[in-house]
C-alpha positions as a Markdown table, in Angstrom:
| # | Residue | x | y | z |
|---|---|---|---|---|
| 1 | Met | 51.1 | -39.0 | -93.1 |
| 2 | Gly | 49.8 | -40.7 | -90.0 |
| 3 | Leu | 47.6 | -37.7 | -89.1 |
| 4 | Ala | 46.1 | -37.6 | -92.6 |
| 5 | Phe | 45.3 | -41.4 | -92.4 |
| 6 | Ala | 43.6 | -40.9 | -89.0 |
| 7 | Ala | 41.5 | -38.1 | -90.4 |
| 8 | Leu | 40.5 | -40.1 | -93.4 |
| 9 | Ala | 39.6 | -43.2 | -91.3 |
| 10 | Gly | 37.5 | -41.0 | -89.0 |
| 11 | Ala | 35.6 | -39.5 | -91.9 |
| 12 | Gly | 35.0 | -42.9 | -93.3 |
| 13 | Cys | 33.6 | -44.2 | -90.0 |
| 14 | Arg | 31.2 | -41.3 | -89.7 |
| 15 | Gln | 30.1 | -41.7 | -93.3 |
| 16 | Gly | 29.3 | -45.4 | -92.7 |
| 17 | Met | 27.1 | -44.5 | -89.7 |
| 18 | Tyr | 25.4 | -41.8 | -91.7 |
| 19 | Asn | 24.6 | -44.2 | -94.6 |
| 20 | Gln | 23.5 | -47.1 | -92.5 |
| 21 | Ala | 20.0 | -48.5 | -93.1 |
| 22 | Lys | 17.5 | -46.5 | -91.1 |
| 23 | Lys | 14.2 | -44.6 | -91.3 |
| 24 | Arg | 14.0 | -40.9 | -90.9 |
| 25 | Pro | 11.4 | -39.3 | -88.5 |
| 26 | Leu | 7.9 | -39.1 | -90.0 |
| 27 | Ala | 8.9 | -41.3 | -93.0 |
| 28 | Gly | 6.9 | -44.3 | -94.1 |
| 29 | Ser | 7.8 | -47.9 | -93.3 |
| 30 | Glu | 6.6 | -51.2 | -94.6 |
| 31 | Phe | 7.8 | -53.0 | -91.5 |
| 32 | Tyr | 5.0 | -51.7 | -89.2 |
| 33 | Arg | 1.3 | -52.2 | -89.7 |
| 34 | Asp | 0.5 | -48.5 | -89.5 |
| 35 | Gly | 3.0 | -47.7 | -92.2 |
| 36 | Leu | 4.9 | -45.2 | -90.0 |
| 37 | Ala | 8.6 | -45.3 | -89.2 |
| 38 | Ser | 8.1 | -43.1 | -86.1 |
| 39 | Arg | 6.7 | -45.1 | -83.2 |
| 40 | Ile | 4.2 | -43.8 | -80.7 |
| 41 | Pro | 5.6 | -44.1 | -77.1 |
| 42 | Pro | 3.8 | -46.7 | -74.9 |
| 43 | Ala | 1.1 | -45.3 | -72.6 |
| 44 | Gly | 2.6 | -43.9 | -69.4 |
| 45 | Thr | 6.0 | -43.1 | -71.0 |
| 46 | Ile | 7.7 | -40.1 | -69.3 |
| 47 | Ala | 10.5 | -38.2 | -70.9 |
| 48 | Arg | 13.7 | -38.2 | -69.0 |
| 49 | Gly | 13.8 | -35.4 | -66.5 |
| 50 | Trp | 10.0 | -34.9 | -66.6 |
| 51 | Leu | 8.8 | -37.3 | -63.8 |
| 52 | Arg | 6.5 | -35.2 | -61.7 |
| 53 | Glu | 5.9 | -37.3 | -58.6 |
| 54 | Asp | 5.1 | -34.4 | -56.3 |
| 55 | Pro | 2.3 | -32.3 | -57.8 |
| 56 | Val | 2.6 | -29.6 | -55.2 |
| 57 | Leu | 6.3 | -29.1 | -55.8 |
| 58 | Asn | 5.7 | -28.9 | -59.6 |
| 59 | Thr | 2.5 | -26.9 | -59.8 |
| 60 | Gly | 2.2 | -24.9 | -56.6 |
| 61 | Ile | -1.4 | -26.2 | -56.3 |
| 62 | Gly | -2.5 | -28.4 | -53.4 |
| 63 | Pro | -4.9 | -31.4 | -53.3 |
| 64 | Asp | -7.8 | -29.0 | -52.9 |
| 65 | Gly | -7.1 | -27.3 | -56.2 |
| 66 | Lys | -5.9 | -24.1 | -54.6 |
| 67 | Phe | -2.5 | -22.4 | -54.5 |
| 68 | Val | -0.5 | -23.5 | -51.5 |
| 69 | Ser | 0.3 | -20.9 | -48.9 |
| 70 | Gly | 3.7 | -22.2 | -48.0 |
| 71 | Leu | 6.7 | -24.1 | -49.4 |
| 72 | Pro | 6.3 | -27.7 | -50.4 |
| 73 | Ala | 7.5 | -30.2 | -47.7 |
| 74 | Ser | 10.6 | -31.1 | -49.8 |
| 75 | Val | 11.8 | -27.4 | -49.9 |
| 76 | Pro | 13.6 | -26.4 | -46.7 |
| 77 | Phe | 13.2 | -22.8 | -45.6 |
| 78 | Asp | 16.6 | -21.5 | -44.6 |
| 79 | Lys | 19.1 | -18.7 | -45.4 |
| 80 | Ala | 20.5 | -20.6 | -48.3 |
| 81 | Leu | 17.1 | -20.7 | -50.0 |
| 82 | Leu | 16.6 | -17.0 | -49.6 |
| 83 | Ser | 20.1 | -16.2 | -50.8 |
| 84 | Arg | 19.5 | -18.4 | -53.9 |
| 85 | Gly | 16.2 | -16.8 | -54.4 |
| 86 | Gln | 17.7 | -13.3 | -54.2 |
| 87 | Gln | 20.4 | -14.1 | -56.7 |
| 88 | Arg | 18.0 | -15.7 | -59.2 |
| 89 | Phe | 15.5 | -12.9 | -58.7 |
| 90 | Asn | 18.1 | -10.3 | -59.5 |
| 91 | Val | 19.0 | -12.2 | -62.7 |
| 92 | Phe | 15.6 | -13.1 | -64.0 |
| 93 | Cys | 13.0 | -10.8 | -62.4 |
| 94 | Ser | 14.6 | -7.5 | -61.5 |
| 95 | Pro | 14.9 | -6.3 | -65.1 |
| 96 | Cys | 11.1 | -5.8 | -65.0 |
| 97 | His | 10.1 | -5.9 | -61.4 |
| 98 | Gly | 13.1 | -4.0 | -59.9 |
| 99 | Arg | 15.4 | -5.2 | -57.2 |
| 100 | Gln | 12.9 | -4.0 | -54.6 |
| 101 | Gly | 9.9 | -5.6 | -56.3 |
| 102 | Asn | 8.3 | -2.2 | -56.9 |
| 103 | Gly | 7.8 | -2.7 | -60.7 |
| 104 | Gln | 10.5 | -0.1 | -61.5 |
| 105 | Gly | 13.0 | -2.4 | -63.3 |
| 106 | Met | 15.5 | -1.2 | -65.8 |
| 107 | Ile | 13.4 | -2.0 | -68.9 |
| 108 | Val | 10.5 | -0.1 | -67.4 |
| 109 | Gln | 12.7 | 2.9 | -67.0 |
| 110 | Arg | 13.4 | 2.6 | -70.7 |
| 111 | Gly | 9.7 | 2.7 | -71.7 |
| 112 | Phe | 8.4 | -0.8 | -71.5 |
| 113 | Lys | 5.1 | -1.6 | -69.7 |
| 114 | Gln | 5.4 | -1.5 | -65.9 |
| 115 | Pro | 4.4 | -4.7 | -64.0 |
| 116 | Pro | 2.5 | -4.3 | -60.7 |
| 117 | Ser | 4.5 | -3.8 | -57.5 |
| 118 | Tyr | 4.7 | -6.8 | -55.3 |
| 119 | His | 3.8 | -4.5 | -52.4 |
| 120 | Ile | 0.2 | -3.8 | -53.4 |
| 121 | Asp | -2.5 | -5.4 | -51.4 |
| 122 | Arg | -3.7 | -7.8 | -54.2 |
| 123 | Leu | -0.2 | -9.4 | -54.5 |
| 124 | Arg | 0.6 | -9.3 | -50.8 |
| 125 | Ser | -2.5 | -11.4 | -50.1 |
| 126 | Gln | -1.7 | -14.0 | -52.8 |
| 127 | Pro | -0.5 | -17.4 | -51.5 |
| 128 | Leu | 3.1 | -18.5 | -52.3 |
| 129 | Gly | 1.9 | -21.0 | -54.9 |
| 130 | Tyr | 0.5 | -18.2 | -57.0 |
| 131 | Phe | 4.0 | -16.7 | -57.6 |
| 132 | Phe | 5.3 | -20.2 | -58.5 |
| 133 | Asp | 2.5 | -20.6 | -60.9 |
| 134 | Val | 3.0 | -17.3 | -62.6 |
| 135 | Met | 6.7 | -18.1 | -63.1 |
| 136 | Thr | 5.8 | -21.5 | -64.4 |
| 137 | Asn | 2.9 | -20.6 | -66.8 |
| 138 | Gly | 3.3 | -16.8 | -67.3 |
| 139 | Phe | 0.6 | -14.2 | -66.7 |
| 140 | Gly | -0.5 | -11.2 | -68.8 |
| 141 | Gln | 2.6 | -9.7 | -70.5 |
| 142 | Met | 5.0 | -12.1 | -68.6 |
| 143 | Ser | 5.8 | -15.3 | -70.4 |
| 144 | Ser | 6.6 | -18.6 | -68.8 |
| 145 | Tyr | 10.1 | -19.0 | -67.2 |
| 146 | Ala | 9.7 | -22.8 | -66.7 |
| 147 | Ser | 12.3 | -23.5 | -69.4 |
| 148 | Gln | 14.8 | -21.1 | -68.0 |
| 149 | Val | 14.4 | -21.4 | -64.2 |
| 150 | Pro | 14.3 | -24.9 | -62.6 |
| 151 | Val | 11.6 | -25.8 | -60.1 |
| 152 | Ala | 13.8 | -25.5 | -57.1 |
| 153 | Asp | 14.9 | -22.0 | -58.2 |
| 154 | Arg | 11.3 | -20.9 | -58.8 |
| 155 | Trp | 10.4 | -21.8 | -55.2 |
| 156 | Ala | 13.5 | -19.9 | -54.0 |
| 157 | Ile | 12.4 | -16.9 | -55.9 |
| 158 | Ala | 8.8 | -17.1 | -54.6 |
| 159 | Ala | 10.2 | -17.3 | -51.0 |
| 160 | Tyr | 12.4 | -14.3 | -51.7 |
| 161 | Val | 9.4 | -12.3 | -53.1 |
| 162 | Arg | 7.6 | -13.0 | -49.9 |
| 163 | Thr | 10.6 | -11.7 | -48.0 |
| 164 | Leu | 10.6 | -8.5 | -50.1 |
| 165 | Gln | 6.9 | -8.0 | -49.2 |
| 166 | Phe | 7.5 | -8.6 | -45.5 |
| 167 | Ser | 10.4 | -6.2 | -45.5 |
| 168 | Arg | 8.0 | -3.3 | -46.4 |
| 169 | Asn | 5.5 | -4.2 | -43.7 |
| 170 | Ala | 7.4 | -5.9 | -40.9 |
| 171 | Pro | 6.6 | -4.5 | -37.5 |
| 172 | Val | 9.5 | -2.8 | -35.8 |
| 173 | Thr | 9.0 | -5.2 | -32.8 |
| 174 | Thr | 10.2 | -8.1 | -35.0 |
| 175 | Leu | 13.7 | -6.6 | -35.3 |
| 176 | Ala | 16.6 | -7.6 | -33.1 |
| 177 | Asp | 17.4 | -4.9 | -30.5 |
| 178 | Ala | 20.6 | -3.8 | -32.3 |
| 179 | Asp | 18.7 | -3.5 | -35.6 |
| 180 | Arg | 15.9 | -1.6 | -34.1 |
| 181 | Gln | 18.2 | 0.9 | -32.4 |
| 182 | Ala | 20.1 | 1.4 | -35.6 |
| 183 | Leu | 16.9 | 2.1 | -37.4 |
| 184 | Glu | 15.7 | 4.5 | -34.8 |
| 185 | Lys | 19.1 | 6.3 | -34.9 |
| 186 | Ser | 19.0 | 6.7 | -38.7 |
| 187 | Ala | 15.4 | 7.9 | -38.5 |
| 188 | Ala | 16.3 | 10.6 | -35.9 |
| 189 | Ala | 19.4 | 11.8 | -37.9 |
| 190 | Pro | 18.9 | 15.0 | -39.9 |
| 191 | Ala | 18.7 | 14.6 | -43.6 |
| 192 | Ala | 21.9 | 15.4 | -45.5 |
| 193 | Val | 21.8 | 18.7 | -47.4 |
| 194 | Pro | 22.6 | 18.3 | -51.1 |
| 195 | Ala | 25.9 | 19.8 | -52.1 |
| 196 | Ser | 24.2 | 22.1 | -54.6 |
| 197 | Glu | 22.2 | 23.6 | -51.8 |
| 198 | Ala | 25.0 | 23.9 | -49.3 |
| 199 | His | 26.2 | 27.4 | -48.4 |
| 200 | Pro | 29.8 | 28.3 | -49.2 |
């Protein structure tokens, strides 16, 4: 009995709020001089979460109107940034661009149009802000990811893309001694013979 009374009281409260005096969006109103119930926000009003105090951070474009070549001052470059960039890249970008950034993602392998490889000269020469801008506004067949990927994650992805590009063109001299030796050892090792070609 008590439960039924509580449910009835709750429904009555909701109904009262629903039926209260109000104007629906885009309805007319005699109260305002312009006859509109919906009010135009005052000049300079910014929606919650849309304050863009740092234009470089939010656009990838510097004061000179060109794409910035590095990360904004408020984005620290460290291993955590690259790890986040790799994780977000694998989620949002690799289906088309492939995990190596070579344009051979899974949907491309299933017949969809192939995006360019990040390793071509045209994209290797692009400043970092360009990649941020493409993620923000889209380009060609690629739509904007601004609503799905927050600003900080877009910068992390851009930094990771640059890391992918560097990995294909890094001089061997930049490697630590142990890494260089391991690379030289693997390069000198004979290639494994496929089992189908091995003699019995």
